[in-house]
C-alpha positions in Angstrom: -4.4 -6.3 -9.4 -1.0 -7.5 -8.3 0.4 -3.9 -8.2 -2.4 -2.7 -6.0 -2.0 -5.6 -3.7 1.7 -4.9 -3.4 1.1 -1.2 -2.7 -1.6 -1.8 -0.1 0.7 -4.3 1.6 3.6 -1.8 1.6 1.4 0.9 3.2 0.0 -1.6 5.7 3.4 -2.6 6.7 4.6 0.9 7.3 1.4 1.8 9.2 1.9 -1.4 11.3 5.4 -0.3 12.3 4.1 3.1 13.6 1.4 1.3 15.6 3.9 -1.3 16.9 6.3 1.2 18.3 3.4 3.0 20.0 2.8 -0.4 21.8 -1.0 -0.4 21.1 -3.5 2.4 21.0 -6.0 2.0 23.9 -3.4 1.3 26.6 -1.9 4.7 26.1 -4.7 6.3 28.0 -4.6 3.9 30.9 -1.2 4.9 32.4 -2.3 8.3 33.9 -5.3 6.7 35.6 -3.1 4.0 37.1 -0.6 6.6 38.4 -3.4 8.7 40.0 -4.7 5.8 42.1 -1.4 4.3 43.4 0.1 5.1 46.8 3.1 7.3 47.3 5.4 4.3 48.1 4.3 2.5 45.0 4.8 5.7 42.9 8.3 6.0 44.3 9.2 2.4 43.4 7.8 2.9 39.9 9.8 6.1 39.4 12.9 4.3 40.5 12.3 1.3 38.1 10.9 3.2 35.1 12.1 6.7 35.5 10.1 9.9 35.5 8.2 9.6 32.2 6.8 13.1 32.5 10.2 14.5 31.9 10.6 12.9 28.5 7.2 12.5 26.8 6.5 16.1 25.9 6.3 16.7 22.1 8.1 19.6 20.6 7.8 20.8 17.0 10.8 20.3 14.9 12.0 22.7 12.2 13.6 19.9 10.1 14.7 16.3 10.3 15.6 13.2 8.4 14.6 9.7 9.5 14.9 6.2 8.4 13.1 3.0 9.4 13.9 -0.6 8.4 11.8 -3.6 9.2 12.6 -7.1 8.4 10.9 -10.5 8.8 12.6 -13.8 8.3 10.7 -17.1 8.8 9.4 -20.3 7.4 6.0 -21.4 6.2 5.3 -24.9 5.0 9.1 -25.6 5.3 9.8 -22.7 2.8 11.9 -19.7 3.8 10.2 -16.3 3.6 11.8 -12.9 3.9 10.4 -9.4 3.9 12.3 -6.1 4.2 10.8 -2.6 4.1 12.6 0.7 4.2 11.0 4.1 4.8 13.0 7.3 4.6 11.6 10.8 5.4 12.9 14.3 5.0 11.0 17.3 6.4 11.6 21.1 6.6 9.1 23.6 8.1 10.4 26.8 6.3 10.0 26.4 3.5 7.6 23.6 4.1 8.6 20.6 2.1 8.5 16.8 2.6 10.0 13.8 0.9 9.2 10.1 1.7 10.5 7.0 0.0 9.3 3.4 0.4 11.1 0.2 -0.7 9.8 -3.3 0.0 11.6 -6.5 -0.9 10.0 -9.9 -0.5 11.5 -13.2 -1.3 10.9 -17.0 -1.0 13.1 -19.8 -2.1 11.6 -19.6 -5.6 10.8 -15.9 -6.1 12.1 -12.4 -5.2 10.6 -9.0 -5.9 11.3 -5.4 -5.0 9.1 -2.3 -5.3 9.8 1.4 -4.7 7.6 4.5 -4.3 8.4 8.1 -3.6 6.5 11.2 -2.7 7.6 14.9 -2.7 5.4 17.7 -1.4 6.8 21.1 -2.2 5.2 24.5 -2.8 1.7 23.3 -3.0 2.4 20.4 -5.4 2.8 16.7 -4.8 5.0 14.5 -7.0 4.6 10.8 -6.8 6.8 8.0 -8.3 5.2 4.6 -8.5 5.2 1.7 -11.0 8.0 3.3 -13.0 6.5 6.7 -13.6 6.1 10.2 -12.0 2.8 12.0 -11.6 1.9 15.3 -10.1 -1.1 17.1 -8.5 -1.8 20.2 -6.4 -2.3 19.6 -2.7 -3.6 21.8 0.1 -3.1 19.7 3.2 0.5 18.6 3.6 0.4 17.5 7.3 -0.4 13.8 6.8 2.8 12.8 5.1 5.1 13.9 7.9 2.8 12.5 10.6 2.7 9.1 8.8 6.4 8.5 9.5 7.2 10.6 12.6 7.5 8.6 15.8 7.1 10.8 18.9 8.5 10.1 22.3 5.0 10.7 23.6 3.6 7.7 21.6 6.6 5.6 22.5 6.5 5.9 26.3 2.9 6.4 27.2 0.9 3.3 28.3 1.8 0.2 30.1 4.4 -1.4 27.8 6.9 -1.6 30.6 9.8 0.5 29.3 12.7 0.6 31.8 14.8 3.7 32.3 18.5 2.8 31.8 19.8 6.4 32.4 21.3 9.2 30.3 23.9 8.5 27.6 25.5 10.2 24.6 24.5 8.9 21.1 26.4 10.3 18.2 27.0 13.5 20.1 23.3 13.8 21.2 22.4 13.6 24.9 19.7 10.9 25.2 17.6 9.0 27.7 18.0 5.3 27.2 15.1 3.0 27.7 14.9 -0.8 27.4 12.0 -3.1 26.8 12.2 -6.4 28.8 11.1 -9.7 27.2 7.9 -10.1 29.1 6.8 -6.5 28.5 7.6 -6.8 24.8 5.7 -10.0 24.4 2.6 -8.4 26.0 2.8 -5.2 23.9 3.4 -6.9 20.6 0.7 -9.6 21.0 -2.1 -7.0 20.7 -1.0 -6.4 17.0 -1.3 -10.0 15.9 -5.0 -10.6 16.3 -4.5 -12.9 19.3 -3.0 -15.6 17.1 0.4 -17.2 17.5 2.9 -17.4 20.3 5.8 -15.1 21.2 9.0 -16.8 22.3 11.1 -13.7 22.7 10.9 -9.9 22.4 12.6 -6.8 23.5 14.2 -3.5 22.4 16.0 -0.3 23.1 14.9 3.3 22.7 16.9 6.5 22.9 15.0 9.7 23.4 16.8 13.0 22.8 16.8 15.1 26.0 16.8 18.3 24.1 13.8 18.0 21.7 12.2 14.9 23.1 12.4 13.1 19.8 13.3 9.4 19.2 16.9 9.5 18.2 17.2 5.7 17.8 15.0 2.7 18.3 15.6 -1.0 17.9 12.9 -3.7 18.5 12.7 -7.5 17.8 10.3 -10.3 18.4 10.3 -14.0 17.7 7.5 -16.5 17.7 5.4 -19.2 16.0 2.2 -18.7 14.0 2.6 -14.9 13.9 1.5 -12.6 11.1 4.4 -11.2 8.9 2.8 -7.7 8.7 -0.3 -7.8 10.8 -2.6 -9.1 8.1 -5.3 -11.6 8.8 -5.3 -13.7 5.7 -3.8 -17.2 5.9 -1.0 -16.2 3.6 0.2 -13.5 6.1 1.1 -16.0 8.8 4.4 -17.9 9.1 5.1 -21.0 11.0 8.1 -19.6 12.8 10.2 -16.5 12.4 11.8 -13.3 13.7 11.0 -9.6 13.1 13.4 -6.7 13.6 12.7 -2.9 13.4 15.3 -0.2 13.5 14.6 3.6 13.4 16.9 6.6 13.5 16.5 10.3 13.2 19.2 12.8 12.2 19.7 16.5 11.1 17.1 17.6 13.6 16.6 21.3 13.4 19.5 21.6 11.0 19.2 23.6 7.7 19.0 21.6 4.5 17.0 21.7 1.2 14.6 19.2 -0.2 15.0 19.2 -4.0 12.5 17.6 -6.3 14.1 15.6 -9.2 13.9 17.2 -12.6 12.0 14.3 -14.1 9.3 14.7 -11.3 8.9 18.4 -12.1 8.1 17.5 -15.7 5.5 14.9 -14.6 2.0 15.2 -16.0 -0.9 16.1 -13.8 -3.7 13.6 -13.1 -5.0 12.0 -16.4 -7.5 14.1 -18.3 -9.1 11.0 -19.9 -10.3 9.5 -16.6 -13.8 10.7 -15.8 -15.2 11.1 -12.3 -18.8 10.3 -11.3 -21.1 13.3 -10.6 -20.8 14.3 -6.9 -17.3 12.7 -6.5 -15.3 14.1 -3.7 -12.0 13.6 -1.8 -10.2 13.1 -5.2 -6.5 12.6 -4.6 -3.4 11.0 -6.0 -0.7 9.3 -4.0 1.8 6.5 -4.6 0.6 6.2 -8.2 -3.0 5.7 -7.2 -6.0 8.0 -7.8 -8.6 7.7 -5.1 -12.1 9.2 -4.7 -15.4 8.8 -3.0 -18.6 8.6 -5.1 -22.3 8.6 -4.3 -24.2 5.5 -5.1 -23.6 1.8 -4.7 -20.5 -0.1 -5.8 -22.6 -1.6 -8.6 -23.8 1.8 -9.8 -20.2 3.2 -9.8 -18.9 0.2 -11.7 -21.7 0.6 -14.2 -20.8 4.3 -14.6 -17.2 3.5 -15.5 -18.2 0.7 -17.8 -20.4 3.1 -19.7 -18.2 6.2 -19.6 -14.7 5.0 -20.2 -15.1 4.0 -23.9 -16.2 7.6 -24.6 -12.8 8.7 -23.4 -10.9 6.4 -25.8 -10.6 3.4 -23.5 -11.3 -0.2 -24.5 -13.0 -2.3 -21.9 -11.2 -5.4 -20.6 -11.8 -7.9 -17.8 -14.5 -7.2 -15.2 -14.5 -9.1 -11.9 -16.7 -9.1 -8.9 -15.7 -10.4 -5.5 -18.3 -10.3 -2.8 -19.5 -6.8 -3.7 -16.0 -5.5 -4.7 -15.6 -4.8 -8.5 -12.4 -4.8 -10.5 -12.5 -3.2 -14.0 -9.7 -3.2 -16.6 -9.3 -0.8 -19.5 -6.6 -0.2 -22.2 -5.8 2.7 -24.5 -2.8 3.3 -26.8 -0.3 1.3 -24.7 -1.8 2.4 -21.4 -3.8 0.4 -18.9 -6.3 1.5 -16.2 -7.5 -0.6 -13.4 -10.5 0.3 -11.1 -11.1 -1.3 -7.7 -14.6 -0.2 -6.5 -15.8 -1.0 -3.0 -18.7 0.1 -0.8 -17.7 2.2 2.3 -20.3 1.4 5.0 -19.1 4.2 7.3 -20.0 7.0 4.8 -22.7 5.2 2.8 -20.7 6.0 -0.3 -18.4 4.1 -2.7 -14.6 4.2 -2.7 -12.8 4.0 -6.0 -9.0 3.3 -6.4 -7.6 3.8 -9.9 -4.2 2.7 -11.1 -3.0 4.0 -14.5 0.1 2.6 -16.1 2.0 3.4 -19.3 2.6 6.6 -21.2 
């Protein structure tokens, strides 16, 4: 279970960063309405203060890019120092279509430190995933989600009422950019929506540089400080710190430049999804990413748990611990130096059951 919790945390943190720089979801649709009802004098004042956003928010497809995002949280909880750093790096090419994404998360307290790394390559209809010390592979048909997961568009950054202020045009590493800044009060208001209305912000701000040719985010830096805030947007008591500071930095390079994404040799030799893991009749949306096999199955969580408890021994697995937490089931199995863990939960939206499988060992 600890590996699954770490991985889910890592994905949650990366997703939070994308949401954070967008400054909330619902407010993004409010700005055009506000502009349509204001008077011409007020519009002129807004244009002078914030700049003409329409000239920089258009999205354009990119033929290639590399990007990197680093997030860090340093704070205290119960008088103990807590630190968290995540790094997400992405490579993308359109022709030939290929993608590579790597995640690294490091957490530490005064008594314990741990680091985890995952990687994904999608090349020529195949996906290669590194997690928990091993490579796995599987065919894929939809490759759009991986790039979208990391890419931060100027459209998402500047729409809405986050209060970005236009600082004019500059040159950044040879790229002509529009510089925007996020004042303290505006940053506090935007960031607060991501922390479940808990805690208090004492400071916040940031800088954003949007490439004039291409309309992509060339560089971004954000920070916020406060008390009683969540470290990564989670709602559990353990997610909150008494006092701390968070920082986010993002940069994009090699935009529309030719380069090749090469899959490591050991990944190319990786086995396909395990043949000794059965799937319930009617299972769908079977996929493998970040070392996890996920699927949706008909029936209740109890019925799916009973299915695996009955079927796995026939595939050479020995049953281990079985746990149930408020309708969520965790089943452990072992076989010839390998382990398999199943987390089975009901999905009310679809009326089906979600299964997350982690297989470790060779």
